[in-house]
KEZA-371080 format. One record per residue: residue in one letter; x, y, z of N, C-alpha, C in turn. Coordinates in steps of 0.1 Angstrom, whole numbers. Example, Ala and Ser with C-alpha at 12.3 -4.5 7.8 and 13.67 -1.06 7.14 Angstrom:
BEGIN
A/132/-57/78/123/-45/78/132/-33/78
S/128/-22/71/137/-11/71/129/0/79
This chain:
BEGIN
M/2318/471/2149/2306/464/2154/2310/458/2167
S/2300/459/2176/2303/454/2190/2303/439/2191
I/2309/435/2202/2310/420/2205/2296/415/2207
A/2287/423/2213/2273/419/2215/2266/416/2202
A/2269/425/2192/2263/423/2179/2268/410/2172
Y/2281/407/2173/2286/394/2168/2279/383/2175
F/2277/384/2188/2270/373/2196/2255/372/2190
G/2248/383/2188/2235/382/2182/2235/375/2169
A/2245/378/2160/2246/371/2147/2249/356/2149
A/2257/353/2159/2260/339/2162/2248/331/2166
I/2240/337/2175/2228/331/2179/2218/329/2167
S/2218/339/2159/2209/337/2146/2214/325/2138
M/2227/324/2136/2232/313/2129/2230/299/2136
A/2231/299/2149/2229/287/2157/2214/283/2155
A/2205/293/2156/2191/290/2154/2189/284/2140
G/2195/290/2131/2194/284/2117/2199/270/2115
V/2210/267/2122/2215/253/2121/2205/244/2127
L/2199/247/2138/2188/239/2143/2177/237/2133
G/2172/248/2127/2161/247/2117/2165/239/2105
L/2177/240/2101/2182/233/2089/2183/218/2092
L/2189/214/2103/2192/200/2106/2181/193/2112
W/2173/200/2121/2162/193/2128/2149/201/2126
P/2144/201/2114/2131/209/2111/2119/204/2119
R/2118/191/2121/2106/186/2128/2107/190/2143
T/2118/189/2149/2119/193/2163/2117/207/2165
V/2122/216/2156/2120/230/2157/2105/233/2154
S/2099/227/2145/2085/229/2143/2076/226/2155
R/2080/215/2162/2072/211/2173/2074/222/2185
V/2086/226/2186/2089/236/2196/2082/250/2194
I/2081/254/2181/2074/266/2178/2059/265/2175
G/2055/252/2175/2040/250/2173/2035/250/2159
I/2043/246/2150/2039/246/2136/2039/231/2132
H/2028/227/2125/2026/214/2120/2032/213/2105
I/2041/204/2103/2047/203/2089/2038/192/2082
P/2031/196/2072/2022/186/2065/2029/176/2056
G/2041/179/2051/2048/170/2042/2061/175/2038
R/2066/170/2027/2080/173/2022/2081/188/2019
L/2071/194/2013/2072/208/2010/2073/216/2023
G/2066/212/2033/2067/219/2046/2080/218/2052
L/2087/206/2051/2100/204/2056/2110/213/2049
S/2108/214/2035/2117/223/2028/2115/238/2033
E/2103/241/2035/2100/255/2040/2107/258/2053
V/2105/249/2063/2112/251/2076/2127/251/2074
R/2133/242/2066/2147/242/2064/2151/255/2058
A/2144/260/2048/2147/272/2041/2146/285/2050
T/2134/286/2057/2131/298/2064/2138/298/2078
Y/2136/288/2086/2141/287/2099/2156/282/2099
G/2160/278/2088/2174/273/2087/2182/282/2078
G/2181/281/2065/2190/288/2056/2189/303/2058
L/2178/309/2059/2176/323/2061/2183/328/2074
F/2181/321/2084/2188/326/2097/2203/324/2096
I/2208/313/2090/2222/311/2088/2228/322/2079
G/2221/325/2067/2226/334/2058/2227/348/2064
A/2216/352/2071/2216/366/2077/2226/368/2087
G/2228/358/2096/2238/359/2106/2252/358/2100
L/2254/350/2090/2267/349/2084/2271/362/2077
A/2261/368/2070/2263/381/2063/2267/392/2073
V/2261/393/2085/2264/402/2095/2279/400/2099
T/2282/387/2102/2295/384/2106/2306/387/2096
L/2304/384/2084/2313/387/2073/2315/402/2070
I/2303/409/2069/2303/423/2066/2309/430/2078
G/2306/426/2090/2312/431/2102/2310/446/2105
N/2300/452/2100/2298/466/2103/2284/469/2110
R/2283/481/2115/2271/485/2123/2259/484/2114
D/2259/488/2102/2247/488/2094/2242/474/2091
A/2250/464/2089/2246/450/2087/2239/445/2100
A/2245/448/2111/2239/444/2124/2226/450/2126
L/2225/463/2123/2212/470/2125/2201/464/2117
V/2204/459/2104/2194/453/2096/2189/440/2103
L/2198/432/2106/2193/419/2113/2187/422/2126
G/2192/432/2134/2185/436/2146/2171/441/2144
A/2169/448/2133/2155/453/2130/2146/441/2126
A/2152/431/2119/2144/420/2117/2139/412/2129
W/2148/411/2138/2145/404/2152/2135/413/2159
A/2137/427/2158/2127/435/2165/2113/434/2159
G/2113/433/2145/2101/431/2138/2094/418/2143
A/2102/407/2145/2096/395/2149/2090/396/2164
F/2097/404/2172/2092/407/2185/2079/415/2185
I/2078/425/2176/2066/433/2175/2054/424/2170
G/2057/416/2160/2047/407/2155/2042/397/2166
R/2050/392/2173/2047/383/2184/2039/391/2195
A/2043/403/2198/2037/411/2208/2023/414/2204
V/2021/417/2191/2007/420/2186/1999/407/2188
S/2004/396/2184/1997/383/2185/1993/381/2200
F/2003/384/2208/2001/382/2223/1988/389/2228
V/1986/401/2222/1975/410/2226/1962/406/2218
I/1963/406/2205/1951/404/2197/1946/389/2198
D/1956/380/2197/1952/365/2197/1950/360/2211
R/1954/368/2221/1954/363/2235/1963/351/2237
S/1974/350/2230/1983/339/2231/1992/340/2242
H/1987/340/2254/1994/342/2266/2001/329/2272
M/2007/322/2263/2013/309/2268/2028/312/2271
N/2034/303/2279/2048/305/2283/2057/305/2271
E/2054/296/2261/2063/296/2250/2063/310/2242
N/2052/317/2242/2052/330/2236/2060/340/2245
I/2059/339/2257/2066/348/2266/2081/346/2264
A/2085/333/2263/2099/330/2260/2103/335/2247
G/2095/333/2237/2098/339/2224/2100/354/2224
L/2091/361/2231/2093/376/2233/2106/379/2239
A/2110/372/2249/2123/374/2256/2135/372/2247
I/2134/360/2240/2145/357/2230/2146/367/2219
E/2135/371/2213/2136/380/2202/2140/394/2206
A/2136/398/2218/2140/411/2223/2155/411/2226
T/2160/400/2232/2174/400/2236/2183/399/2223
I/2179/392/2214/2187/391/2201/2187/405/2194
A/2175/411/2193/2174/424/2187/2183/434/2194
L/2182/434/2208/2190/444/2215/2205/441/2213
L/2209/429/2213/2223/425/2210/2228/431/2197
L/2220/429/2187/2224/434/2173/2223/449/2172
L/2213/455/2178/2210/469/2177/2221/477/2186
S/2228/470/2194/2239/477/2202/2252/478/2194
A/2251/474/2181/2263/475/2173/2270/488/2174
């Protein structure tokens, strides 16, 4: 597995740590309103634990196939955001930044 792919996995884990420890801050940055405790749990689980677990799995498995799976997930997020960019006309700077981040992490992992 390439150094770039390890870096992509590390970024995934770092994003997960942010979601796990600071769900309110992350939700504000990504534009999601957390209505209550269940919402906090959801952000901690999805934007925290899932990202940590996926990045950690790639790091521990340490092979190209594992990196490709996580890279495909990031590429899927990029595609979903790109569709929203066009259909929903969500042409805001935050979405452009999200596209750039998702594409970069996907490419790092897919370079495995």
